[in-house]
Each structure stands twice: as C-alpha cells, then as structure tokens.
C-alpha positions as CSV (number, residue, x, y, z in Angstrom):
1,M,-20.2,12.0,-3.4
2,K,-21.8,15.3,-2.1
3,K,-19.6,18.3,-1.1
4,I,-16.6,17.4,0.5
5,T,-16.7,19.5,4.2
6,Y,-13.7,19.7,6.9
7,N,-14.2,18.8,10.0
8,L,-11.7,20.0,13.0
9,I,-10.7,16.7,15.2
10,L,-7.1,18.4,17.1
11,S,-6.7,15.0,18.3
12,L,-5.4,11.6,17.9
13,S,-7.8,11.0,15.2
14,L,-8.1,12.5,11.9
15,I,-8.1,16.4,11.5
16,F,-11.0,17.9,9.7
17,I,-12.4,21.4,9.7
18,V,-16.7,21.7,10.2
19,S,-18.0,23.7,6.9
20,C,-19.8,27.0,8.0
21,E,-21.4,27.7,5.1
22,D,-25.1,26.9,7.1
23,L,-24.0,28.6,10.2
24,V,-26.3,31.7,11.7
25,E,-25.0,35.0,10.0
26,G,-22.8,36.7,12.9
27,I,-22.3,33.5,15.1
28,N,-18.6,33.4,14.0
29,D,-18.4,36.4,16.1
30,N,-18.2,33.8,19.5
31,P,-14.7,34.0,20.4
32,N,-15.2,30.4,21.3
33,D,-16.1,28.9,17.8
34,I,-12.8,28.0,15.8
35,I,-13.1,28.6,11.9
36,V,-10.8,27.4,9.0
37,T,-9.0,30.5,9.0
38,D,-8.2,29.9,12.7
39,V,-6.0,27.1,12.1
40,E,-2.7,26.5,10.9
41,E,-2.3,25.2,7.6
42,R,0.4,22.2,9.2
43,L,-2.4,21.0,11.5
44,F,-4.2,19.9,8.5
45,L,-1.4,17.2,7.5
46,T,-1.0,15.0,10.1
47,G,-5.1,14.2,9.5
48,A,-4.3,13.4,5.4
49,Q,-1.0,11.3,6.7
50,L,-3.7,9.5,9.2
51,A,-6.5,8.8,6.8
52,N,-3.6,7.6,3.6
53,I,-2.3,5.0,6.3
54,Q,-5.6,3.7,6.8
55,L,-5.9,3.9,3.0
56,N,-3.0,1.7,2.6
57,C,-2.4,-0.7,5.9
58,G,-6.2,-0.4,6.6
59,H,-9.2,-2.9,5.9
60,L,-9.0,-3.5,2.4
61,N,-5.3,-4.1,2.8
62,R,-6.1,-7.1,4.8
63,I,-9.0,-7.9,1.8
64,G,-6.1,-7.9,-0.9
65,G,-3.9,-10.1,1.6
66,M,-6.6,-12.5,1.5
67,Y,-7.7,-12.6,-2.4
68,S,-3.2,-12.8,-2.9
69,G,-3.1,-16.2,-0.7
70,Q,-1.1,-14.0,2.0
71,L,-4.0,-14.2,5.1
72,I,-7.3,-16.8,5.7
73,G,-10.5,-15.1,6.3
74,Y,-11.5,-18.0,9.2
75,S,-14.4,-17.0,11.0
76,S,-17.6,-14.6,10.6
77,L,-16.8,-11.5,8.6
78,Y,-13.4,-12.4,7.2
79,S,-14.5,-15.9,6.7
80,N,-17.4,-14.3,4.0
81,I,-15.1,-12.2,2.5
82,Y,-12.2,-14.7,2.2
83,G,-15.1,-16.6,0.4
84,F,-15.4,-13.8,-1.9
85,S,-18.8,-12.6,-0.5
86,L,-17.8,-8.7,-0.4
87,S,-20.3,-6.0,0.4
88,T,-19.7,-2.0,-1.0
89,A,-20.5,-1.6,2.3
90,E,-16.8,-2.7,3.2
91,A,-15.5,-0.3,1.1
92,N,-17.0,2.8,2.9
93,D,-14.4,4.0,5.3
94,E,-11.6,3.7,2.6
95,W,-13.4,5.8,0.0
96,F,-14.0,8.1,3.1
97,E,-10.3,8.2,3.9
98,L,-9.7,9.0,0.6
99,Y,-12.3,11.7,-0.3
100,V,-12.8,13.2,2.7
101,G,-9.4,12.6,5.1
102,I,-7.2,13.0,2.5
103,L,-8.3,15.6,-0.7
104,S,-9.9,18.1,1.8
105,N,-7.0,18.5,3.6
106,T,-4.2,18.4,0.7
107,R,-6.3,20.5,-0.9
108,H,-6.4,22.5,1.8
109,I,-2.8,22.9,2.3
110,A,-2.2,23.7,-1.5
111,T,-4.6,26.4,-1.3
112,N,-3.7,28.5,1.8
113,S,-0.5,27.4,2.5
114,S,2.8,29.7,1.8
115,N,4.7,27.1,3.1
116,Q,6.4,25.7,0.4
117,L,8.1,22.9,2.0
118,L,4.4,21.8,3.2
119,V,2.2,22.1,-0.1
120,G,4.9,19.6,-1.2
121,I,4.5,17.5,0.8
122,S,0.6,17.8,0.4
123,K,1.1,17.1,-3.2
124,I,2.8,14.1,-2.9
125,I,0.8,12.7,-0.1
126,E,-2.1,13.4,-2.6
127,G,-0.7,11.6,-5.8
128,H,0.2,8.6,-3.3
129,A,-3.7,8.2,-2.3
130,V,-5.4,9.2,-5.8
131,G,-2.9,6.1,-6.9
132,T,-3.6,3.7,-4.5
133,G,-7.6,4.5,-5.0
134,A,-6.6,4.0,-8.6
135,S,-5.0,0.3,-8.5
136,L,-8.0,-0.8,-5.7
137,W,-11.2,0.4,-7.5
138,G,-9.9,0.9,-11.3
139,D,-12.4,4.1,-12.3
140,I,-13.0,6.5,-10.0
141,P,-13.5,10.6,-9.8
142,Y,-10.9,12.5,-9.5
143,S,-10.9,15.3,-12.2
144,E,-14.4,16.9,-10.6
145,A,-13.8,15.7,-6.9
146,G,-13.5,18.2,-4.5
147,N,-14.8,21.0,-6.7
148,P,-17.9,22.8,-4.2
149,E,-19.4,23.6,-7.8
150,I,-20.0,20.1,-8.7
151,S,-22.1,17.5,-6.3
152,D,-22.2,15.0,-8.3
153,P,-18.2,14.5,-9.7
154,I,-17.9,12.2,-12.9
155,F,-15.9,8.6,-12.8
156,D,-12.5,9.4,-14.4
157,S,-10.7,6.5,-16.1
158,Q,-8.2,4.6,-14.1
159,I,-5.3,5.4,-16.3
160,A,-6.7,8.8,-16.7
161,V,-6.7,8.8,-12.6
162,Y,-2.6,7.1,-12.8
163,A,-1.7,10.0,-14.8
164,S,-3.3,12.5,-12.5
165,A,-1.5,10.7,-9.6
166,I,1.8,10.8,-11.2
167,S,1.7,14.8,-12.3
168,L,0.9,15.2,-8.9
169,L,3.9,13.6,-7.8
170,D,6.0,15.8,-10.1
171,E,4.7,18.7,-9.2
172,G,5.3,18.0,-5.3
173,I,9.0,17.1,-6.6
174,S,9.8,20.3,-8.8
175,V,8.1,22.5,-5.4
176,L,10.1,20.4,-2.7
177,N,13.2,21.2,-5.2
178,A,12.9,24.7,-5.2
179,T,12.3,25.3,-1.8
180,S,14.3,25.3,0.8
181,A,14.8,22.2,4.0
182,G,12.8,22.3,7.4
183,S,11.6,20.8,9.9
184,I,7.9,20.1,10.3
185,P,7.0,18.1,13.4
186,E,3.4,17.2,12.2
187,D,4.6,15.3,9.9
188,I,4.5,11.6,11.0
189,Y,6.2,9.9,8.4
190,F,9.3,12.1,7.7
191,S,9.4,15.4,10.1
192,G,9.4,17.3,6.9
193,D,12.5,16.0,5.2
194,K,12.5,16.9,1.6
195,A,14.4,14.3,0.9
196,N,12.9,11.3,2.0
197,W,9.6,12.5,0.5
198,I,11.5,13.4,-2.8
199,A,12.9,9.9,-2.7
200,A,9.2,8.6,-1.7
201,A,7.7,10.6,-4.4
202,N,9.8,8.7,-6.9
203,T,9.5,5.2,-5.8
204,L,5.6,6.2,-6.0
205,K,6.2,6.7,-9.6
206,A,7.9,4.0,-10.1
207,R,5.3,2.2,-8.9
208,F,2.2,3.8,-10.8
209,Y,4.0,3.1,-13.8
210,L,4.8,-0.6,-13.0
211,H,0.9,-1.3,-12.4
212,Q,0.8,-0.1,-15.9
213,K,3.3,-2.0,-16.9
214,D,5.4,0.7,-18.2
215,Y,8.7,-0.8,-17.3
216,P,10.9,1.6,-19.2
217,S,9.2,4.6,-17.3
218,A,9.3,2.4,-13.8
219,F,13.2,2.2,-14.3
220,S,13.7,5.6,-14.7
221,A,11.7,6.8,-11.9
222,A,13.0,4.4,-9.9
223,Q,16.7,5.3,-9.9
224,N,15.9,8.4,-8.2
225,G,13.9,6.9,-5.5
226,I,14.4,5.7,-1.7
227,S,17.8,4.6,-1.8
228,S,18.6,3.0,2.1
229,A,15.6,1.0,4.5
230,S,16.0,4.4,6.4
231,G,14.2,6.6,3.9
232,D,11.5,3.9,4.4
233,M,7.5,5.7,3.9
234,M,6.0,3.2,7.4
235,Y,3.6,3.9,9.6
236,K,5.1,3.9,13.1
237,P,2.4,3.5,15.8
238,G,3.1,3.7,19.2
239,N,3.1,7.8,20.1
240,A,0.4,10.3,20.3
241,A,1.1,11.9,17.1
242,S,0.9,9.0,14.7
243,G,-1.7,6.7,17.1
244,D,-1.7,3.8,19.4
245,N,-1.3,0.4,17.7
246,N,-0.6,-1.3,14.6
247,L,-4.0,-1.6,12.9
248,F,-3.8,-5.2,12.1
249,W,-2.7,-5.8,15.8
250,T,-5.9,-3.4,16.5
251,I,-8.5,-5.8,15.0
252,L,-7.4,-9.0,16.8
253,E,-7.1,-7.6,19.9
254,G,-11.1,-6.3,19.7
255,S,-14.0,-7.7,17.6
256,R,-11.8,-9.8,15.4
257,S,-10.0,-11.9,17.4
258,G,-10.2,-15.3,15.4
259,D,-11.8,-14.1,12.4
260,I,-8.3,-13.4,10.4
261,G,-4.8,-14.3,10.3
262,N,-2.5,-17.4,8.5
263,S,-1.8,-20.7,10.2
264,V,-4.1,-22.4,12.5
265,D,-4.2,-25.6,13.7
266,G,-1.7,-26.5,10.5
267,V,-3.9,-24.9,8.0
268,E,-1.3,-21.7,6.4
269,S,-1.6,-19.5,3.8
270,Y,0.1,-19.5,0.9
271,L,2.3,-17.2,1.9
272,V,3.0,-19.0,5.1
273,Q,3.6,-22.3,3.1
274,I,6.7,-21.3,1.0
275,L,8.7,-20.0,3.9
276,D,8.4,-23.4,5.6
277,S,11.5,-25.5,4.6
278,G,9.2,-28.4,5.2
279,N,6.5,-27.8,2.9
280,A,6.6,-29.0,-0.9
281,L,5.8,-25.3,-1.8
282,S,8.6,-23.8,-0.1
283,R,11.4,-20.8,-1.5
284,N,14.4,-22.5,1.0
285,N,16.9,-23.4,-0.8
286,T,21.0,-23.5,-0.5
287,K,21.5,-19.4,-0.3
288,T,17.8,-18.8,1.4
289,D,16.9,-19.6,4.8
290,E,13.8,-18.0,6.2
291,T,13.3,-20.0,9.4
292,A,13.4,-16.2,11.0
293,R,10.8,-14.9,8.4
294,K,8.2,-17.4,8.3
295,A,8.0,-17.1,12.5
296,Y,7.9,-13.3,11.8
297,Y,4.7,-13.4,9.6
298,T,3.2,-16.2,11.1
299,I,-0.1,-14.4,12.7
300,N,-2.2,-15.8,15.8
301,S,-5.6,-15.4,14.7
302,S,-6.8,-15.6,18.3
303,T,-5.9,-12.0,19.9
304,G,-3.0,-9.0,18.9
305,S,-1.5,-9.7,21.9
306,S,0.5,-12.6,21.3
307,N,2.2,-11.6,18.2
308,E,5.6,-10.1,18.5
309,G,6.7,-10.2,14.9
310,I,4.8,-8.4,11.5
311,I,1.7,-7.4,13.4
312,E,3.4,-7.0,17.1
313,E,1.2,-3.9,19.0
314,N,3.9,-1.0,17.7
315,E,5.6,-3.1,14.9
316,P,6.0,0.0,12.3
317,Q,4.2,-0.6,9.0
318,N,5.2,0.0,5.4
319,M,4.2,1.8,3.3
320,V,6.7,2.7,0.5
321,T,10.0,1.4,1.2
322,F,13.9,0.6,-0.4
323,F,13.1,-2.8,-0.8
324,E,10.1,-2.3,-3.0
325,N,12.1,0.4,-4.7
326,Q,15.0,-2.0,-5.6
327,L,12.6,-4.7,-6.7
328,I,11.1,-2.8,-9.3
329,L,14.3,-2.0,-10.4
330,A,15.0,-5.5,-10.5
331,E,12.6,-6.6,-12.4
332,S,12.2,-3.5,-14.8
333,A,16.0,-3.9,-15.8
334,A,16.0,-7.4,-16.5
335,R,12.1,-6.7,-18.6
336,N,14.2,-4.0,-20.4
337,G,17.8,-5.7,-20.7
338,S,18.6,-9.2,-19.8
339,L,19.3,-11.1,-16.3
340,A,22.7,-9.4,-15.9
341,D,20.9,-6.0,-15.7
342,G,18.5,-7.1,-13.5
343,L,20.2,-9.2,-10.5
344,P,22.8,-6.5,-8.5
345,Y,19.0,-5.1,-7.5
346,L,17.8,-8.3,-6.4
347,N,21.0,-8.7,-4.6
348,N,21.1,-5.8,-2.7
349,V,17.5,-6.9,-1.3
350,R,19.0,-9.7,-0.1
351,A,22.1,-8.1,1.2
352,W,20.1,-5.8,3.3
353,M,17.9,-8.9,4.8
354,N,21.1,-10.8,5.2
355,T,21.4,-7.9,8.1
356,G,18.0,-9.0,10.0
357,G,16.9,-5.5,8.4
358,H,13.9,-7.6,7.2
359,I,12.6,-8.4,10.7
360,N,12.2,-7.2,14.6
361,S,14.6,-7.9,16.7
362,N,12.2,-10.7,18.6
363,F,12.9,-12.8,15.6
364,Q,16.8,-12.0,14.9
365,D,17.9,-14.8,16.8
366,Q,16.7,-16.8,14.5
367,A,18.2,-18.8,11.2
368,Y,18.4,-16.5,8.3
369,S,20.2,-16.5,5.2
370,Y,20.1,-14.7,2.0
371,L,23.4,-15.0,0.1
372,A,23.7,-13.5,-3.3
373,Y,22.3,-15.6,-6.6
374,D,24.9,-15.7,-9.6
375,A,22.9,-15.4,-13.3
376,A,24.1,-19.2,-13.1
377,D,21.6,-19.8,-10.4
378,F,19.3,-19.2,-12.9
379,D,20.0,-21.7,-15.6
380,N,18.2,-25.0,-16.6
381,G,18.8,-27.2,-13.2
382,G,20.2,-23.9,-11.0
383,I,18.9,-23.7,-7.9
384,E,16.4,-21.2,-9.0
385,N,15.6,-22.9,-12.2
386,A,14.1,-26.7,-11.4
387,D,11.5,-27.1,-14.0
388,G,13.9,-25.9,-17.0
389,I,12.7,-22.4,-18.5
390,D,15.0,-19.6,-19.8
391,S,16.9,-17.8,-17.3
392,K,15.7,-14.6,-18.3
393,T,11.9,-15.9,-16.8
394,A,13.3,-17.7,-13.8
395,F,15.0,-14.9,-12.4
396,L,11.7,-12.5,-12.9
397,R,9.7,-15.2,-11.3
398,E,12.1,-14.7,-8.3
399,V,12.1,-11.0,-8.2
400,I,8.4,-11.1,-8.2
401,E,8.4,-13.6,-5.7
402,E,10.4,-11.6,-3.1
403,R,7.7,-8.7,-3.8
404,Y,4.9,-11.1,-2.9
405,V,6.8,-12.7,0.3
406,S,8.3,-9.2,1.4
407,G,5.0,-7.2,0.6
408,F,3.3,-8.3,2.9
409,G,1.3,-5.8,4.5
410,M,1.1,-3.8,1.7
411,H,-1.1,-3.9,-1.3
412,M,2.3,-5.0,-3.2
413,P,1.1,-9.0,-3.6
414,Y,-2.5,-7.9,-4.5
415,N,-1.6,-5.4,-7.4
416,D,1.0,-7.9,-8.8
417,S,-1.3,-10.9,-8.5
418,R,-3.8,-8.8,-11.5
419,R,-0.7,-7.2,-13.4
420,L,0.5,-10.7,-14.1
421,R,-2.5,-13.1,-14.1
422,K,-2.7,-12.6,-17.8
423,S,0.1,-11.3,-19.6
424,D,3.4,-12.9,-17.5
425,S,1.4,-16.2,-15.8
426,S,4.5,-18.2,-16.8
427,M,6.1,-16.1,-13.7
428,A,3.2,-14.5,-11.8
429,V,3.3,-16.2,-8.5
430,P,0.9,-19.4,-8.4
431,Y,-1.6,-17.7,-5.2
432,I,-3.2,-20.4,-4.1
433,L,-6.7,-20.0,-1.5
434,V,-6.6,-22.2,1.2
435,D,-10.3,-24.1,1.6
436,G,-11.7,-22.1,-1.5
437,P,-11.8,-21.9,-5.2
438,Q,-8.7,-23.2,-7.4
439,S,-9.4,-22.2,-10.3
440,G,-10.8,-18.5,-10.4
441,P,-12.3,-16.3,-11.5
442,W,-10.6,-13.9,-9.0
443,P,-10.8,-10.7,-7.4
444,E,-9.9,-8.3,-9.4
445,R,-10.9,-4.8,-7.9
446,M,-12.4,-3.7,-4.6
447,P,-16.4,-2.8,-4.8
448,Y,-17.3,0.9,-4.8
449,A,-18.3,2.2,-1.6
450,T,-22.0,2.0,-0.5
451,T,-22.3,5.9,0.6
452,E,-20.9,6.6,-3.6
453,L,-23.2,4.2,-5.2
454,N,-26.2,6.1,-3.2
455,S,-24.8,9.5,-3.3
456,N,-23.7,10.2,-6.6
457,S,-26.0,10.2,-9.9
458,N,-22.4,9.9,-12.4
459,A,-21.8,6.3,-10.4
460,P,-22.8,2.6,-12.0
461,A,-26.1,1.8,-11.3
462,E,-24.7,-0.6,-9.5
463,D,-21.3,-2.0,-8.5
464,P,-19.4,-3.9,-11.6
465,G,-17.9,-6.4,-8.8
466,I,-14.8,-7.8,-7.6
467,F,-14.4,-10.2,-10.3
468,S,-14.7,-7.2,-13.2
469,V,-11.2,-6.7,-14.7
470,T,-9.8,-3.4,-14.3
471,R,-8.4,-1.1,-17.5
472,V,-4.6,-1.6,-16.6
473,N,-4.7,-5.2,-16.0
474,Q,-7.1,-6.0,-19.2
C-alpha cells in the first residue's frame, strides 16, 4: 500500500482529491484549478459513505453469500468462485474502497473540519469500515495505514483492528454526545441525525464484540443500539445523491446476467430451501409462515429487471439494523443467562416481521405469520426442538437461524458461519452448498488484494488462502 492520495470527483461517484505534491510550482494560481482547501469538508462525507456501501453490500458480500449457502454461482466468474476458485484480484475493489474511498475521506474530515457533527459521523463510518475489513480479511494494515511518512504499513492483528474499530466508534459517540443536533444533506444514511448515528454506532460495537464471542460486551452495547426499524442504516438507491440502483440488481442487469442467484430450474440454495414449506429442511411451523419471505428473497439470476423482491432496482440494502440489534440481544442474553432472558428480544423481531416490515409492498399480499414464541416451544418435543436437545440450545439455534435468514444481503450469515463452526456447532445453522463440497474445508476469509500483495513489502509473500482461519475464529 503506497501513500493514499485524494481524487476529486464531485458527481454520483466517490469524492476524492488529487494530490498536488508533484505539480509544477505556481500552477495552483490558475483560477480553474480546484485544490483540497477549496472543497468543503462535508463534501468528502458522501464519498466515504458510497465506498462503505460497496465494502458492505458489493462483490465480497455476494461471495460471502455463496460461501454461507445463501446464493449459488451458476456460471462464469461466480461459478468458479462458488467452487472455491477465488483469486486475490477479486478483493482489489473493496480493498481500494476501504483504504482510499473511506479512510482518506474520513481522515480528511476528522483532521480539517470544525463541524463536530461531521467529525463524529466520520469516525463512526471509519470504525464501521475498519471492523468490516477485519472481519473479512483478518489481519490488515491499520495503525500505520494512511500515514504519509509510511509507504508500506504493517499488518495489525485482527484482534487489534477490532479494538481500534470499537475505540473509533466510542470516539464518534463521545463527539456526537457533546455536540448540538443538526442536519447534513450530504449524509446519505441519516441526513446528519446524531441520535441515529449514536444508535448505529452502538449496534456496530455489539456486532464486533459478537464476532469476538465477547457476549457480555455485545449485550451491553446493543442495549443502546438501534431501537426501531426506522433507525436502520441502509443503502437507499434511486436518487442522485446515493446512487441509481440496488447493487445486486445492477450486476444481473449487466454482464453477470445468469451467473449468480438462489433458485433456477428447481435448484435452490440452502436459504431458499429452509423457507420452503414443502421442503424437508423447512423452518415453517404452526407459528411461522415464510411464504412471503421466500418469494421476496427468490432471485431470478437471468436478469435484474424481473426481480421485484430483495434485489429490485430501487430496493434498499441493509447495513446496520434493528433486527440485528435485537437478535444480538437475544443471543447474548441467553448465553449470559437463560432462555427466558433472550426470548423477549427474539419476539420483538417476530412482532416487527408480523407487520410485514421485513418485505416490500410487492409481497405483502402473500402469506406470512410470526407469532410470539413461548418458552415451551423450545422444550423437548416442542415446535422448535424436535430432536430433543436442551431448551436453551434449541432457543439459540433458532436465534442463529433467524440471523441467517434476516441477514440475507449482509455479511452476517458469513460471519456467523465462521464464528460458530467450531465452538458452537450444536447450534450453528448447517450451511449447505448445492452441487458443491459437503464436508469442507470451508472458506474462512477473503483473499488479500493483489494490489496490496504486490505493493506492500510488509504484506505476506503470498495470500494465506481462503481456508486459513482468522484469529477470532480459531
């Protein structure tokens, strides 16, 4: 990784600034030139947010979906990746988004802006991105990344990067708590609403603690997290500020039509199978009807334009949500205590879904039902415990499965599949690849970017490979 430079593009794409270090002396006197100091700090925010969307909802997200049984790669590039042939080049874009699209912009804001609302938000965005990077790759550059005096930053341990991400989130929360409320039109997530940002930051802290299996800290952070779906952090396509289309829709409408989906000619991903009431793997029961959600989640891989559900052209994409926060509370409360401690939080999610909030209007006329569970439903022989395991484990298994289903389109299922594979196999969802290997080994990380491996002398001589277990999952 060489020194991060800024590229200025004041348009629908990312906002960066071109470095003027090598320009001929005096050229900045030209009134037609734009330099960093000419640009208002808030204009760097949208660029960082768009890059963060790509990191969380783009190509590597779809790969994680394939590696956790949610999607199937049918042909071409995605067929090869689905068969575990994943090159380092596939990580180039997201690596760039993290280190140039996000860190360069958030650091510029934090260093130069006097607007404390903007500074607090920029810290939270960076914390979100860096924690996501640690979850995807493991050890990554951070403590020295972006330092203009260091051309080749060291790779910090995954655990240290998680700690730095949580510390940044705490800093952002502290800054926002100390500043006045305001509005930032360039903020395409929350328009500068500091209460929404503080709640999202706490949910992110809970997420990163959960990744590390620190369940008491996860519960504590989630208690101050997103408290209703109206506070969800989402990529909302369909307008000039945030972008034109749902990212999954875009690839199917373009060169990847037919390459990736979850249901074609009767071949369904594990996710779709467990939503199907007629399938032996079905999670439907007397209190749960997944008919509408199955239809909403089913992706026609041949084209984007025929999809009216979760990848409809203007369908928002989840990044940090109310249901995630409640399910962290449910899992952490049960792990730290009893089934009864976690049950209300799971039922909060089911009550929200029972309003149709989990699907769009195209599918709300189809059947769905999510009645509240009782503790007895998890007893031996109950509707959520047909195999006679202890009731608390049965409850945790249901919470994890709900995370798996609700988290479709997020990194959550991929992160859970790795988190639970060893330590909690009794409650892990048995992710299944269709027409692929059934006994492992399973992918444990994304490859480092080719660009980083070729340019940073502190990078590994070669990528450790996708089956190398990261530190938090060992």
